[in-house]
C-alpha distance (Angstrom), angle and dihedral (degrees) to the residues before:
residue distance angle dihedral
M1 . . .
P2 3.85 . .
R3 3.71 121.1 .
G4 3.80 129.9 -133.4
P5 3.82 126.9 -128.1
Q6 3.82 92.1 -81.7
G7 3.80 93.9 44.6
Q8 3.80 96.7 -98.1
K9 3.78 120.0 146.1
R10 3.78 115.6 -102.5
P11 3.84 131.5 -176.7
A12 3.82 115.9 -101.0
D13 3.82 97.7 -141.9
A14 3.81 135.7 50.3
I15 3.78 95.6 -112.2
G16 3.77 92.3 52.0
N17 3.80 89.6 48.5
A18 3.81 90.6 50.4
V19 3.80 91.2 51.1
M20 3.81 90.5 49.8
V21 3.79 91.7 50.3
A22 3.82 89.5 51.7
Q23 3.73 91.8 48.9
I24 3.81 90.4 51.3
A25 3.81 90.7 48.1
T26 3.82 92.4 50.8
R27 3.86 90.1 43.0
E28 3.78 93.5 -120.8
I29 3.79 88.0 131.8
E30 3.82 130.3 20.1
E31 3.79 120.5 -110.9
T32 3.81 108.9 -114.3
T33 3.88 101.4 -160.7
L34 3.83 97.4 115.1
K35 3.77 115.1 28.0
Q36 3.84 95.6 168.3
P37 3.79 111.9 36.9
A38 3.85 90.4 169.7
K39 3.87 87.9 70.6
R40 3.77 91.6 59.3
K41 3.79 92.0 45.7
S42 3.78 92.8 52.0
G43 3.81 90.8 44.6
M44 3.82 89.6 54.2
A45 3.81 91.7 49.3
G46 3.84 89.3 49.8
A47 3.76 92.0 51.3
K48 3.83 91.1 50.2
A49 3.82 90.8 49.3
R50 3.78 90.8 47.4
V51 3.82 92.2 52.5
E52 3.81 91.6 48.4
S53 3.82 94.2 48.8
T54 3.85 98.3 47.6
T55 3.77 128.4 71.1
K56 3.79 123.8 -123.2
A57 3.83 90.0 -107.0
Q58 3.81 90.9 52.9
R59 3.81 92.0 48.6
S60 3.80 90.4 49.5
E61 3.83 91.3 50.5
I62 3.84 90.7 49.1
A63 3.84 90.8 49.7
Q64 3.86 92.6 49.0
K65 3.81 90.3 49.3
A66 3.80 90.4 49.8
A67 3.80 92.5 48.0
L68 3.85 90.5 50.7
A69 3.75 90.4 50.4
R70 3.74 92.6 49.2
W71 3.82 101.6 40.2
G72 3.82 97.4 23.5
């Protein structure tokens, strides 16, 4: 059985996927997309703190460096 981005089990075919979606919608099974919501919350807090602690010029420099790394 294939695995999703976080390692969760996913159906290999379209019919199996449709059945899984229906089971999630009727709450027969629990959706497993976000196992640790605390990680996202702490990540958002860290991003906010980073924005508050850096100057506009520093953020611009970081963004330019990221763009160069991505688009080369």
